[in-house]
C-alpha distance (Angstrom), angle and dihedral (degrees) to the residues before:
residue distance angle dihedral
M1 . . .
F2 3.77 . .
K3 3.80 124.5 .
R4 3.76 131.9 -165.3
V5 3.77 131.5 -150.8
A6 3.80 91.0 -98.6
Q7 3.82 85.8 66.0
R8 3.77 94.1 -127.7
T9 3.79 115.8 136.7
V10 3.78 116.4 -154.0
R11 3.79 112.1 -149.3
L12 3.76 103.7 -148.9
R13 3.76 131.0 115.7
V14 3.80 91.8 -100.9
L15 3.79 123.1 -19.6
V16 3.78 129.9 164.3
V17 3.80 119.6 -160.1
A18 3.81 131.8 168.9
A19 3.79 114.7 -123.4
M20 3.80 114.9 -137.5
G21 3.79 91.0 -32.4
L22 3.79 91.4 -69.4
G23 3.77 96.3 113.7
V24 3.80 94.4 -116.4
F25 3.78 110.3 139.7
S26 3.73 138.4 -152.9
I27 3.76 113.9 -160.4
G28 3.75 111.3 -176.5
V29 3.77 125.8 -159.6
L30 3.77 125.0 -169.4
P31 3.82 108.6 -89.0
A32 3.77 118.0 -98.0
Q33 3.80 118.8 -95.6
A34 3.79 118.7 -91.9
K35 3.81 90.6 -102.2
T36 3.83 90.0 69.6
R37 3.81 106.3 103.2
E38 3.78 104.0 175.8
P39 3.82 119.3 74.2
P40 3.81 115.1 -121.0
K41 3.79 117.1 -89.7
T42 3.79 112.8 -112.0
V43 3.79 121.5 -124.1
G44 3.80 128.1 -177.2
I45 3.80 117.4 -157.5
V46 3.81 120.8 -172.6
D47 3.78 118.0 -174.4
D48 3.78 147.7 135.6
S49 3.81 128.3 -119.1
I50 3.81 93.1 -39.7
S51 3.80 93.4 73.4
F52 3.80 91.7 30.0
I53 3.80 84.7 68.3
S54 3.81 96.3 35.3
G55 3.81 98.9 47.2
G56 3.80 94.9 109.4
A57 3.80 93.0 51.5
I58 3.80 91.6 46.2
G59 3.80 91.8 50.2
A60 3.79 92.1 49.2
R61 3.81 92.4 48.5
F62 3.80 97.2 49.9
G63 3.79 93.9 42.2
H64 3.80 128.7 176.8
R65 3.80 96.2 -38.8
Y66 3.80 89.7 73.0
S67 3.79 131.8 54.6
V68 3.79 104.5 -148.1
T69 3.79 128.7 -172.0
L70 3.79 111.3 -161.3
G71 3.80 120.7 -165.8
A72 3.80 110.0 -177.4
V73 3.81 126.5 163.3
P74 3.83 121.1 -179.7
G75 3.79 112.7 -124.1
A76 3.81 93.7 12.1
T77 3.79 122.7 149.4
M78 3.78 125.7 -150.1
A79 3.81 89.5 -98.4
Y80 3.80 92.5 53.0
Q81 3.79 92.4 50.1
L82 3.82 96.5 44.9
P83 3.84 92.2 99.4
A84 3.80 88.8 52.5
V85 3.81 90.3 49.9
E86 3.80 90.3 50.1
A87 3.81 90.8 48.0
A88 3.80 91.0 51.1
A89 3.80 90.7 49.9
A90 3.80 91.6 48.8
G91 3.78 88.6 62.6
D92 3.83 90.3 59.5
P93 3.82 93.8 -138.2
W94 3.79 127.6 -170.6
A95 3.81 88.4 -112.7
I96 3.81 139.9 6.4
I97 3.80 120.7 -155.7
L98 3.82 117.6 -163.6
E99 3.79 121.2 -167.1
L100 3.78 98.1 172.0
G101 3.77 135.3 133.5
T102 3.79 97.0 58.8
N103 3.79 93.1 117.3
N104 3.79 93.5 39.4
A105 3.81 89.7 54.7
Y106 3.80 98.7 38.2
Y107 3.82 92.1 54.4
N108 3.83 94.4 33.5
A109 3.80 87.3 -126.4
P110 3.82 117.4 -171.2
G111 3.79 122.5 -121.4
W112 3.79 94.9 43.0
K113 3.84 94.4 131.7
T114 3.80 93.9 57.9
Q115 3.78 89.2 46.2
F116 3.79 91.8 51.8
D117 3.80 92.3 46.2
N118 3.82 89.6 53.9
E119 3.78 90.6 48.7
E120 3.81 91.0 48.7
A121 3.80 92.1 50.3
A122 3.80 91.5 49.8
V123 3.82 92.9 59.3
A124 3.81 101.9 30.1
G125 3.79 92.5 107.6
Q126 3.79 96.7 48.1
H127 3.79 125.4 114.6
C128 3.80 95.7 -120.1
V129 3.81 132.8 -3.7
V130 3.80 126.8 -173.7
F131 3.82 118.3 -162.5
L132 3.79 118.9 -160.7
T133 3.79 117.4 -148.5
V134 3.81 130.5 -136.1
P135 3.83 125.6 -134.3
T136 3.81 109.0 -74.6
E137 3.81 89.4 -151.1
W138 3.80 87.9 74.8
G139 3.77 91.4 79.9
A140 3.79 145.3 -106.2
V141 3.80 97.9 -23.8
A142 3.81 91.9 50.3
V143 3.81 91.6 48.6
G144 3.80 91.0 46.8
L145 3.78 91.9 48.8
D146 3.80 91.6 49.4
T147 3.81 89.4 51.2
A148 3.81 91.5 47.9
I149 3.80 91.3 52.0
R150 3.80 91.8 49.2
H151 3.80 90.7 49.6
A152 3.81 91.8 47.6
T153 3.81 92.4 51.7
K154 3.80 89.4 53.1
T155 3.80 91.8 48.4
Y156 3.80 97.7 47.3
R157 3.79 121.8 43.4
N158 3.80 89.9 -155.9
F159 3.83 92.5 58.2
H160 3.80 121.0 90.3
K161 3.80 134.4 -177.5
L162 3.80 125.9 -134.6
D163 3.80 108.6 -169.0
W164 3.78 95.6 -147.4
G165 3.81 93.0 141.6
N166 3.78 98.7 67.1
R167 3.79 95.8 27.0
G168 3.78 98.8 46.2
Y169 3.77 97.5 39.9
S170 3.79 93.8 47.5
N171 3.80 89.3 66.8
P172 3.83 108.7 75.4
S173 3.80 93.0 -162.7
W174 3.81 90.0 59.4
V175 3.82 96.4 55.9
L176 3.80 132.5 58.7
P177 3.83 120.1 -121.3
D178 3.81 89.3 -93.6
G179 3.81 86.8 72.0
V180 3.80 92.6 -129.9
H181 3.79 115.4 65.7
P182 3.81 126.0 64.7
T183 3.79 127.0 -108.9
P184 3.82 117.3 -134.4
L185 3.80 87.4 -90.5
G186 3.81 89.6 48.1
E187 3.79 90.3 51.6
K188 3.79 89.9 55.5
K189 3.81 92.4 45.8
L190 3.80 90.7 49.8
A191 3.79 91.3 49.5
D192 3.81 90.5 49.0
A193 3.81 91.4 48.4
E194 3.80 93.8 49.9
F195 3.79 93.0 45.9
N196 3.80 93.7 47.8
A197 3.81 91.7 46.0
A198 3.80 91.5 52.0
L199 3.78 91.8 45.6
G200 3.79 93.3 47.2
D201 3.80 101.3 39.1
C202 3.81 101.8 32.8
K203 3.77 97.7 51.4
T204 3.78 102.5 153.3
């Protein structure tokens, strides 16, 4: 079951809708049968256009055993999405997945380190946080961001790295000709990677 900031849950098999033009999705899945005893684990995902496109695949992969809030805004930087990161952390979810920095790295935008430090501080107290990387071949900001993520995962035991940047973008069939956004196959691979990372890193 997916939720959006507006707190409306859509009870359909899988449905993606934009909330107030902010790119925050609610993907609803039919409720679990009465025999299900455990409540769904909560997951907060904050992203830019990558998950904006891949929301349907992510919702299908996590399914009804997880209650996932997805905040995705095309073109967003880490600074722009900091309020969404803080909102996700305020919900004290089982896991937080952050796929941010794509636009900072792609445009080699200055100020990325302060933005990442603010993001890191916002989730430092969370149970489990998974950071997705961006392709290091994009330049200095991408390399710096990759280094910052590696350092953060060594500093905090609850931080984990998912090297989607170099893995995902090294597979041409996973990425559109623009070199940034996922193909339908890439959407599925991203959803699989995020699900497996959460399952493997956020075990309790």
